[in-house]
N, C-alpha and C positions, 0 to 999 in steps of 0.2 A: 556449301562452297560458294564463295563470292565470285562475281563475274570476272574480276581481274585475275584471280587464281586460275579459274577455268580457262581463261584466254591464254594464260602463260603455258598451261599444260597442253592446250591445243596447238600452240605455236611450236612447242617442243616436239609434239607428235608429228607435226608437219615437217620439221627439220629431219626427223628420223626417216620419214617416208621419202624425203628427197634423196637421202643417202641410199636408200634401197633402190630407188629408181635409177640413180647414177650407176649402180652396179649391174643394172639390167643388160646394158650393152656388152659388158664383159662376161656376164653369165651366159648370154647367147653365144658369144664367141668361144668360150672355153667349155661349155657343157659337153660332157662325154670325152673331153680331152684328158690325156695323162699329163700331170705336172710333177716333175721330180724336184723334191726339196731337200737340200742338204742342211742338216741341223747340227750346230756345233758352237764352240766358243763359250763365252761367258753366259749366254742365254741358257746353257745347260745346267748351270749351278745356281740359278735364281729360280726360286719356287714360283714367283709371280710370272716370270717369263716362260717357264715350262708350262704353266697352266694356260697362259695366253696362246702359246704355240699349239698345244693340244686342241684348244678351242678353235683355232684357225683351221687346222687340218680337218677336224670334224665338220666345221661349217662348209668347207670346200666339198667334202664328201657328200653332205646332204644337199648341197647346191647343184650336184650333178657332175662335178669334176671327179677325176680319178687320181688323188694324190698318192705319191710314193715317197717315203722318207728314207734318206740315207744319212746316217749319223756318224760323227766322230766322237771324241771323248777326251780331248786334250786336257782340260782342267782336272777331270777325275783321274786320268792316268798320271798326271804330274803329282797329284796328292798321294796316290798309292806308291809311286816310286820313291817319293820323299819319305813316306812312312816306313818303307822297307830299306831305306838307305841305299838305293840303287841310283847311280849317276845317270843322267840323261841330258844330252845337249841337242841343239838344233843347228843345222847347217843349210843355208840356202832355203829356209822355210820348211825343211823336212827334219823329222826326228831321227837322230842316229840311234838305231835300234839293235842293241846287243841281244844275244839269246836270253839273258836274264830279263832285260826290259821287254822282250817280246812275250814272255810268259805273262808279264803283268798287263801288257796291252791286250792280249787275248782274254785274260780273266776279266778285266774291267769292261771291255766292250761287249762281250757276249754274256757275261754273268751279272753285270750291274747296269750298264747304261741301256742296253737294248731292252731287257725286260722292264726296266723302270719307265722307259718311254712308252712301251706298249701298254703298261698298266695305266699311265696317265691318260692316254687316248681312250682306253677302254672304260674309264670312268663315265664316259658318255654312251656306253653300249659296247657289245662284243664286236668291235669294228677292226681292230688292228691285230696283225700277226707278225711275229719276229722271224727274221732270217739272218743267217751269217753268210759271208761270201762263199764258204765251202759247201753250203747246203745245196744239194741237187746240182752241184757243179756250176753254181751261179757265176762266180768269178774264177778265172784262172790267171795267175800272175807269174811274172818272171822277175828274178832278182835283178835289181838295178846295179850296174857297175859303178866304179868310182865316178864322181861328178866334180866339175870345176866350180869352186866357190872362191870368189875374190882371187883368182889366179892359183888357188891351191887345189890339189886333188884330194877329195874326201871320200872315204868309204862309209856309206850310210848303214852298212850292216844288213839286217833282215828287212830291208825296204823293197817293196816290189811295185811293178807297174802292171795294170790289168792288160792282158793280151787277148783274152777271150771272155765273152759273156754268153751264158746260156740262160735266156730270160724266161724260160717256160714256167719256173716256179713263181716268179713275180707276176707274170701274166695270168697264171692260174688263180692266184689270190685275188687279183683285180676282177677277173671274170666271176668270182664268187661274191663280189661286192665287198671285199675286204681291203684294208689299207696296209700294204707291205711296209715293214720297218726293217731296214737292212743295215747291218754293221759291215765295216770295210776290211775285215780280215779275209785273206784269200790264200789258198794253197799254192805252193810253188809248182808250176807245171812240170818241172824236171824232177821233183821229189814231193809228192802230194802229202807226205807226212810232215813236211816243213811248212809252217805258216809264215806268211809275209805280211808286214804292216803296209797297207796300201793307203795312200792319202785319200781321205774321204771325199774331198772335192773332185779328185780325178775319178774315183769310183762312181760318184753320182753322175759325172759327165758321161762315162762309159755306159752306164745303165740307161741314161736318158737317150743316148743314141740308139741303143739296142732295142728299146721298147717303143720307139717312135713318139717320144714325148713332144708335146706342144711347146713346153717351156721348161728350162732349168732355172731354179732359184737357189742361190747360195746365201745363207745367213752368215754375217760376219760381225766383227766387233768394231767396225768403223762405219761411217755414214755412206761410204761407197768408194769409188775410184777417184783418186786425186791426180790430176795431170802434173802437179808440181808439189808433192808432199814435202814439208808439212804445211804448205799454204792452204788453209781450209777454204779459201775462196776459189780454189781451182777444182772443186768437185765437178765431176763429169756426169751428166744425167743420161746421156746416150752416146755410144761410140760404135763405129763400124769395125769389122774384123781387120780391115787394112790399117785403120788408125790404131787399133790395139796392138797389132804386130809391131808397128813403128815405135810404140810407147813402151813395150815390154822391157827392153834393156834398161830403162830408167826407173823401173818400179822398185819399191822397197821389197826385200826378199820375202817377207811374210805374205805379201799380196800376190806374188808370182804364181803359186799353185792355184789360187782361186781364179785369177784371170786366165791362166792357161786352160783351166777346166771349162770356163765359159767359151773361150776361143775354140777349143777342140769340138765342143758340142755344136756350136753354130756352123763351123766349117764342115760338119758331118751330118747335116740334115735337121738339127733342132732349130726351129725358126727363130727363137729368141732365148737369151740367157740373161740373168741379172744377179748382181750381188746387192744385198740389202742389209740394213742395220738391224741385226737381231736383238740389240739392246732395247729397241722400242717395241712395246707391247702391240701386237696385232699388225706388225709391219708386213707380214705375209699377205693379209687381206688388202692392205693399202696398195701393195704392189700389183696384185692380180685383179682386183675388182674396182679400182678407181682410175680416173683419167690421169691424175697427177703422178701416180706411182711413187716410188721411193728408191733411193740408191742409184745404181748405174746399170743401164741395160745395154747388152751387146747384141748388135743386129748384123746381118750379112751386108757386106759392101755391095754397091750397085753392080749387078751383073754376076755376083758370086753365086 
């Protein structure tokens, strides 16, 4: 090995060491802390991004954090609905869920997406365990009434909001050193035989609040929150709860559930919440373990 080659290798090793040292501050801060991560969007249908996400979750686990994954499954649900010829539309960022669509939502989330994500994490060892919202009464939901969308009243069908969380099952898995992977189907509190489609962002927020998470991270298909979409120069790196409340009426409909989830969590005891670009490999590690972070972070307003 020539001296120049060896020097280049040593320089590269030094750069890697510097990255590890940079993460030290954040490892000390988050060691032992619960971090709830909502996984969804196009990252779920890319094998490369699925692999990177699983690696991030396992890395956080071995670094001493306690990650909890809550997942959606929109792309997979869309594919199955199209295959079966079942019409599905979105209103105000939420899927209008008929009984026929609900059967597909439940089948895809609990029978395909959840075990697939558990398997991907478990390629690194027996670390992950899957849960559905109905398991051990984890989530209880109530059916959402008609909502106003662009001045119209819209019935979203079998769409629910989480009204109660019993976190014992999740906390039990964490105490056993496991990584809970949670799907967002929840029973209707007025009729437990009826399943409701709960927005995964909202489910992740409710769970983060209930288990005392240090941070909520929501993976999205955009770089973060834009103050003036589609002006890409208006990306917001950090925003307070008061600022977000003022901005909410101006947001694009698909971003509203994600930002509402962040707002709810920070207003109810979660110190920080963030939306990050799930299309970028290892964005989760960049957000949690570097000073630069990525995406948009929501923090409490002064005195909140």
